[in-house]
KOLZASE-42150 format. One line per field, with one value per residue: residue number from 0; residue in three letters; x, y, z of N, C-alpha, C in turn. Coordinates in pm, whole numbers, plus 50000, padded with zeros to 5 digits. Layout:
// KOLZASE-42150
nr <- (NUM,...)
rest <- (ALA,...)
n.px <- (X,...)
n.py <- (Y,...)
n.pz <- (Z,...)
ca.px <- (X,...)
ca.py <- (Y,...)
ca.pz <- (Z,...)
c.px <- (X,...)
c.py <- (Y,...)
c.pz <- (Z,...)
***
This chain:
// KOLZASE-42150
nr <- (0,1,2,3,4,5,6,7,8,9,10,11,12,13,14,15,16,17,18,19,20,21,22,23,24,25,26,27,28,29,30,31,32,33,34,35,36,37,38,39,40,41,42,43,44,45,46,47,48,49,50,51,52,53,54,55,56,57,58,59,60,61,62,63,64,65,66,67,68,69,70,71,72,73,74,75)
rest <- (MET,ASN,TYR,PRO,VAL,PHE,ILE,PHE,HIS,GLU,LEU,VAL,LEU,ARG,PHE,SER,TYR,ILE,ASN,ARG,GLN,VAL,GLY,ARG,TYR,ILE,SER,SER,THR,ILE,GLU,GLY,GLY,ASN,ILE,LEU,ILE,LYS,THR,THR,SER,GLY,LYS,ILE,ALA,ILE,ALA,GLN,GLU,LEU,LEU,GLU,LYS,GLN,TYR,ARG,ASN,PRO,SER,GLU,ILE,SER,VAL,ASP,GLN,LEU,ARG,GLU,LEU,ALA,SER,GLY,PHE,GLN,ALA,GLU)
n.px <- (50960,51109,51050,51186,51063,51046,50941,50679,50599,50649,50477,50223,50230,50240,49980,49831,49857,49685,49442,49338,49251,49366,49584,49863,50110,50083,50099,50159,50015,49992,49727,49504,49667,49729,49883,49806,49765,49764,49659,49664,49409,49253,49258,49418,49433,49678,49843,50117,50297,50281,50404,50651,50724,50729,50947,51160,51152,50978,50869,50763,50502,50211,50020,49750,49726,49782,49568,49363,49401,49390,49139,49027,49051,48959,48809,48820)
n.py <- (50522,50201,50028,49860,49547,49504,49746,49750,49527,49611,49846,49728,49570,49762,49866,49643,49629,49809,49742,49425,49265,49314,49127,48982,49090,49059,49131,49421,49693,49966,50181,50395,50612,50560,50333,49991,49779,49436,49191,48912,48909,49096,49420,49737,50072,50323,50647,50723,50900,50839,50591,50667,50810,50610,50481,50663,50796,50644,50748,50981,50938,50949,50819,50864,50898,50645,50506,50622,50535,50250,50206,50204,49972,49687,49415,49096)
n.pz <- (48788,48899,49171,49454,49539,49817,49909,49856,50007,50262,50287,50267,50493,50684,50647,50711,50982,51056,50945,50965,50764,50527,50447,50269,50049,49699,49430,49199,49007,48769,48754,48626,48686,48957,49191,49201,49440,49495,49720,49928,50008,49872,49731,49709,49655,49591,49574,49377,49487,49754,49756,49681,49912,50096,49999,50006,50280,50515,50746,50676,50620,50775,51056,51034,50755,50671,50795,50671,50401,50427,50518,50266,50155,49940,49982,49847)
ca.px <- (51076,51094,51072,51218,50960,51029,50882,50542,50571,50657,50349,50125,50241,50198,49837,49781,49868,49560,49335,49403,49196,49457,49669,49999,50142,50093,50149,50118,50005,49952,49591,49443,49761,49757,49935,49693,49832,49685,49698,49614,49267,49186,49328,49403,49488,49756,49909,50262,50384,50288,50518,50779,50744,50769,51090,51266,51148,50853,50826,50673,50365,50142,49926,49616,49724,49762,49428,49261,49404,49363,48999,48966,49082,48855,48809,48773)
ca.py <- (50450,50088,50027,49728,49468,49519,49857,49714,49444,49692,49925,49630,49526,49874,49863,49525,49658,49910,49653,49293,49193,49352,49017,48985,49141,48955,49202,49564,49743,50092,50179,50524,50697,50513,50206,49910,49671,49318,49124,48771,48901,49194,49514,49868,50175,50433,50730,50704,50984,50770,50487,50741,50846,50486,50438,50755,50807,50600,50829,51098,50888,50956,50706,50907,50873,50485,50469,50658,50440,50112,50208,50192,49837,49625,49268,49016)
ca.pz <- (48860,48946,49304,49492,49581,49953,49939,49864,50125,50387,50270,50296,50633,50764,50630,50791,51124,51089,50894,50966,50643,50430,50397,50229,49925,49585,49311,49186,48870,48762,48698,48636,48752,49090,49204,49254,49519,49511,49828,49935,50036,49810,49664,49771,49552,49651,49489,49361,49598,49890,49748,49676,50062,50169,49966,50065,50414,50547,50857,50630,50610,50913,51090,50973,50608,50669,50839,50551,50280,50479,50510,50122,50110,49886,50005,49729)
c.px <- (51026,51136,51108,51082,50942,50956,50731,50502,50561,50537,50241,50128,50205,50029,49780,49787,49729,49432,49371,49341,49285,49525,49795,50011,50153,50160,50113,50103,49967,49817,49531,49540,49801,49822,49829,49769,49741,49756,49639,49449,49181,49285,49314,49482,49565,49802,50052,50331,50391,50404,50643,50818,50801,50903,51180,51277,51017,50791,50742,50519,50299,50050,49792,49611,49705,49631,49329,49265,49363,49220,48919,49001,48969,48883,48757,48742)
c.py <- (50305,50067,49881,49658,49484,49632,49825,49626,49517,49784,49831,49592,49652,49893,49752,49544,49739,49816,49517,49224,49218,49226,49057,49024,49027,49025,49348,49604,49902,50094,50313,50626,50672,50383,50122,49795,49559,49233,48986,48781,49006,49289,49668,49972,50289,50516,50701,50785,50902,50657,50545,50782,50713,50447,50542,50773,50768,50678,50945,51055,50883,50852,50735,50880,50722,50437,50505,50567,50306,50097,50178,50078,49761,49473,49212,48868)
c.pz <- (48898,49075,49336,49539,49740,49991,49953,49973,50251,50398,50325,50433,50720,50759,50718,50936,51169,51056,50876,50833,50517,50357,50354,50084,49813,49464,49293,49039,48879,48695,48735,48710,48913,49086,49275,49309,49540,49618,49829,49965,49971,49740,49730,49671,49636,49560,49480,49441,49726,49868,49741,49822,50134,50124,50013,50220,50474,50670,50811,50601,50739,50927,51022,50828,50606,50688,50723,50429,50317,50480,50365,50069,50052,49896,49875,49769)
***
C-alpha cells in the first residue's frame, strides 16, 4: 500500500518526542521487509504493521512501543 507522506512525518514526530536526536523526516524505503525511515540525523527501521497502525488509528501504538523503536534509532 502507498501511504500518504504525512503518516511518516507524524510517526517521526512521535519518535522525536521520545528521542530528540531523531530529527525530521526525509524519505523512506522498504528494506528487508521493514520500512527504513531516513531523517535529517539518521535512520530508524519499523515494521510495516506499525505504519499501518499509524495510518488507521495512531492510538493503537503504545508509548512503550514508540520508546522501544526510538531506542533503535541510528544516528549518522
